[in-house]
C-alpha positions as a Markdown table, in Angstrom:
| # | Residue | x | y | z |
|---|---|---|---|---|
| 1 | Met | 51.7 | 40.1 | -10.0 |
| 2 | Ser | 50.3 | 40.7 | -13.5 |
| 3 | Ile | 46.8 | 40.2 | -14.9 |
| 4 | Ser | 46.5 | 37.7 | -17.7 |
| 5 | Tyr | 44.7 | 38.6 | -20.9 |
| 6 | Trp | 41.8 | 36.2 | -20.1 |
| 7 | Ser | 41.5 | 37.5 | -16.6 |
| 8 | Leu | 41.3 | 41.1 | -17.9 |
| 9 | Gln | 38.7 | 40.0 | -20.6 |
| 10 | Ser | 36.7 | 38.4 | -17.8 |
| 11 | Lys | 36.7 | 41.6 | -15.7 |
| 12 | Val | 35.8 | 43.8 | -18.7 |
| 13 | Ser | 32.9 | 41.4 | -19.6 |
| 14 | Gln | 31.6 | 41.4 | -16.0 |
| 15 | Trp | 31.8 | 45.2 | -15.9 |
| 16 | His | 29.9 | 45.5 | -19.1 |
| 17 | Thr | 27.3 | 43.0 | -18.0 |
| 18 | Asp | 26.8 | 44.8 | -14.7 |
| 19 | Lys | 26.4 | 48.2 | -16.4 |
| 20 | Leu | 23.8 | 46.8 | -18.8 |
| 21 | Arg | 21.9 | 45.2 | -15.8 |
| 22 | Tyr | 22.0 | 48.5 | -13.8 |
| 23 | Ala | 20.9 | 50.6 | -16.8 |
| 24 | Asn | 17.9 | 48.2 | -17.4 |
| 25 | Leu | 16.9 | 48.3 | -13.8 |
| 26 | Ile | 16.8 | 52.1 | -13.8 |
| 27 | Leu | 14.9 | 52.1 | -17.1 |
| 28 | Arg | 12.4 | 49.6 | -15.8 |
| 29 | Asn | 11.8 | 51.7 | -12.7 |
| 30 | Trp | 11.3 | 54.9 | -14.9 |
| 31 | Val | 9.1 | 53.3 | -17.6 |
| 32 | Gly | 7.6 | 50.3 | -16.0 |
| 33 | Pro | 7.4 | 46.7 | -16.9 |
| 34 | Glu | 6.8 | 47.4 | -20.6 |
| 35 | Tyr | 10.3 | 49.0 | -21.0 |
| 36 | Gln | 12.6 | 48.1 | -23.9 |
| 37 | Pro | 16.1 | 47.0 | -22.6 |
| 38 | Val | 19.1 | 49.1 | -23.6 |
| 39 | Gly | 21.3 | 47.9 | -26.5 |
| 40 | Glu | 25.0 | 46.9 | -26.5 |
| 41 | Asn | 26.2 | 50.4 | -27.3 |
| 42 | Trp | 23.8 | 52.4 | -25.2 |
| 43 | Ala | 26.6 | 53.8 | -22.9 |
| 44 | His | 28.5 | 55.4 | -25.9 |
| 45 | Arg | 25.3 | 56.8 | -27.4 |
| 46 | Phe | 24.3 | 58.2 | -23.9 |
| 47 | Ile | 27.7 | 59.9 | -23.4 |
| 48 | Asn | 27.7 | 61.3 | -27.0 |
| 49 | Gln | 24.1 | 62.6 | -26.5 |
| 50 | His | 25.1 | 64.4 | -23.3 |
| 51 | Cys | 28.6 | 65.4 | -24.3 |
| 52 | Asp | 27.9 | 69.0 | -23.1 |
| 53 | Gln | 27.7 | 67.7 | -19.5 |
| 54 | Leu | 29.6 | 64.4 | -19.5 |
| 55 | Gln | 33.0 | 63.1 | -20.5 |
| 56 | Thr | 35.1 | 60.1 | -19.7 |
| 57 | His | 37.9 | 60.2 | -17.0 |
| 58 | Trp | 40.6 | 58.0 | -15.7 |
| 59 | Thr | 40.1 | 57.1 | -12.1 |
| 60 | Lys | 42.5 | 58.0 | -9.3 |
| 61 | Pro | 42.6 | 55.9 | -6.1 |
| 62 | Leu | 41.2 | 57.6 | -3.0 |
| 63 | Asp | 40.8 | 55.8 | 0.3 |
| 64 | Thr | 37.4 | 55.4 | 1.7 |
| 65 | Gln | 37.9 | 57.7 | 4.7 |
| 66 | Lys | 39.0 | 60.6 | 2.5 |
| 67 | Ala | 36.2 | 60.1 | 0.0 |
| 68 | Gln | 33.6 | 60.1 | 2.8 |
| 69 | Ser | 35.0 | 63.3 | 4.4 |
| 70 | Met | 35.6 | 65.4 | 1.3 |
| 71 | Thr | 32.4 | 67.5 | 1.6 |
| 72 | Pro | 31.9 | 71.3 | 1.2 |
| 73 | Lys | 30.7 | 71.4 | 4.8 |
| 74 | Ala | 33.9 | 69.7 | 6.1 |
| 75 | Lys | 36.1 | 72.0 | 4.1 |
| 76 | Lys | 34.4 | 75.1 | 5.4 |
| 77 | Gln | 34.7 | 73.8 | 9.0 |
| 78 | Trp | 38.4 | 73.1 | 8.5 |
| 79 | Phe | 39.2 | 76.7 | 7.4 |
| 80 | Glu | 37.1 | 78.0 | 10.3 |
| 81 | Leu | 39.2 | 75.9 | 12.7 |
| 82 | Val | 42.4 | 77.2 | 11.2 |
| 83 | Glu | 41.2 | 80.8 | 11.5 |
| 84 | Asn | 40.1 | 80.4 | 15.1 |
| 85 | Phe | 42.9 | 78.2 | 16.5 |
| 86 | Val | 46.0 | 79.1 | 14.5 |
| 87 | Val | 45.7 | 82.6 | 12.9 |
| 88 | Lys | 43.8 | 84.4 | 15.7 |
| 89 | Val | 46.0 | 82.7 | 18.4 |
| 90 | Gly | 49.2 | 83.7 | 16.7 |
| 91 | Ile | 50.9 | 80.4 | 16.3 |
| 92 | His | 54.2 | 80.8 | 14.4 |
| 93 | Lys | 54.9 | 79.1 | 11.1 |
| 94 | Glu | 57.9 | 77.2 | 12.5 |
| 95 | Asp | 55.4 | 75.6 | 15.0 |
| 96 | Thr | 53.0 | 74.5 | 12.3 |
| 97 | Tyr | 53.3 | 71.2 | 10.5 |
| 98 | Arg | 51.2 | 69.5 | 7.9 |
| 99 | Met | 51.1 | 65.8 | 7.4 |
| 100 | Asp | 49.5 | 64.2 | 4.3 |
| 101 | Glu | 49.1 | 60.7 | 3.1 |
| 102 | Thr | 48.5 | 59.2 | -0.3 |
| 103 | Gly | 47.6 | 55.7 | -1.3 |
| 104 | Phe | 49.2 | 53.7 | -4.1 |
| 105 | Pro | 47.1 | 50.8 | -5.5 |
| 106 | Leu | 48.5 | 47.2 | -5.3 |
| 107 | Gln | 49.8 | 45.7 | -8.5 |
| 108 | Asp | 46.6 | 44.0 | -9.5 |
| 109 | Gln | 44.6 | 47.2 | -9.4 |
| 110 | Ala | 44.5 | 49.5 | -12.4 |
| 111 | Lys | 42.9 | 52.8 | -13.4 |
| 112 | Glu | 39.5 | 52.5 | -14.9 |
| 113 | Lys | 37.7 | 54.7 | -17.4 |
| 114 | Val | 34.6 | 56.2 | -15.9 |
| 115 | Val | 32.0 | 58.8 | -16.8 |
| 116 | Gly | 31.8 | 62.1 | -14.9 |
| 117 | Ala | 30.9 | 65.7 | -15.1 |
| 118 | Arg | 32.3 | 67.7 | -18.0 |
| 119 | Gly | 35.2 | 69.9 | -16.9 |
| 120 | Thr | 36.5 | 67.8 | -14.0 |
| 121 | Lys | 39.9 | 66.4 | -14.5 |
| 122 | Thr | 39.8 | 63.3 | -12.2 |
| 123 | Gln | 37.2 | 61.0 | -10.8 |
| 124 | His | 38.3 | 59.2 | -7.6 |
| 125 | Trp | 37.4 | 55.7 | -6.7 |
| 126 | Gln | 37.5 | 54.3 | -3.2 |
| 127 | Asp | 39.7 | 51.5 | -2.1 |
| 128 | Ser | 41.2 | 50.4 | 1.2 |
| 129 | Lys | 44.0 | 48.1 | -0.3 |
| 130 | Asn | 46.6 | 50.8 | -0.7 |
| 131 | Val | 50.3 | 51.1 | 0.3 |
| 132 | Thr | 50.4 | 54.5 | 2.0 |
| 133 | Ala | 53.1 | 57.1 | 1.9 |
| 134 | Ile | 53.1 | 59.8 | 4.6 |
| 135 | Val | 54.9 | 63.1 | 4.1 |
| 136 | Thr | 55.3 | 65.9 | 6.7 |
| 137 | Ile | 56.3 | 69.5 | 6.0 |
| 138 | Cys | 56.6 | 72.5 | 8.3 |
| 139 | Ala | 55.2 | 75.9 | 7.3 |
| 140 | Asp | 58.7 | 77.2 | 7.4 |
| 141 | Gly | 59.7 | 74.9 | 4.6 |
| 142 | Thr | 61.6 | 72.1 | 6.5 |
| 143 | Val | 60.5 | 68.5 | 6.0 |
| 144 | Leu | 60.6 | 65.2 | 7.8 |
| 145 | Ser | 61.6 | 62.0 | 6.0 |
| 146 | Pro | 58.6 | 60.3 | 4.3 |
| 147 | Thr | 57.1 | 57.1 | 5.9 |
| 148 | Ile | 55.8 | 54.2 | 3.9 |
| 149 | Ile | 53.1 | 51.9 | 5.4 |
| 150 | Tyr | 52.3 | 48.5 | 4.0 |
| 151 | Lys | 49.1 | 46.9 | 5.0 |
| 152 | Gly | 49.7 | 44.0 | 7.5 |
| 153 | Lys | 53.4 | 44.7 | 7.7 |
| 154 | Asn | 55.4 | 45.4 | 10.8 |
| 155 | Leu | 58.8 | 46.9 | 9.8 |
């Protein structure tokens, strides 16, 4: 499935309209009813004015569950669990497996350009409409065959 030129133009136009509306809502809340609405090129001027802290990035898909669980507290708790239940117990590497999954967007989804903190390489966006690939590797270097999961499919 491909996106037509007019469909893409419509999406870009709606995105631009939404960003203008959100910017004006924020501005009205800060300044009050006498605020002056932002102009057509406000986003470019804002990024240029704050180029020491902001830059544009291409998005990378990240499923909702991962996005909500990727916190400093969760990471710290994970390493504490590994320390207490793997390292201290003496579990051997040939008995330790790691499974990971990654989502691939459907054909009608594309990367978007977004603004994020300067110095970061990627900004993630949440989506639950991915085809998922699962890979499993043992700590001793052996691997299992990957598994591909299609939403709503029973293979």
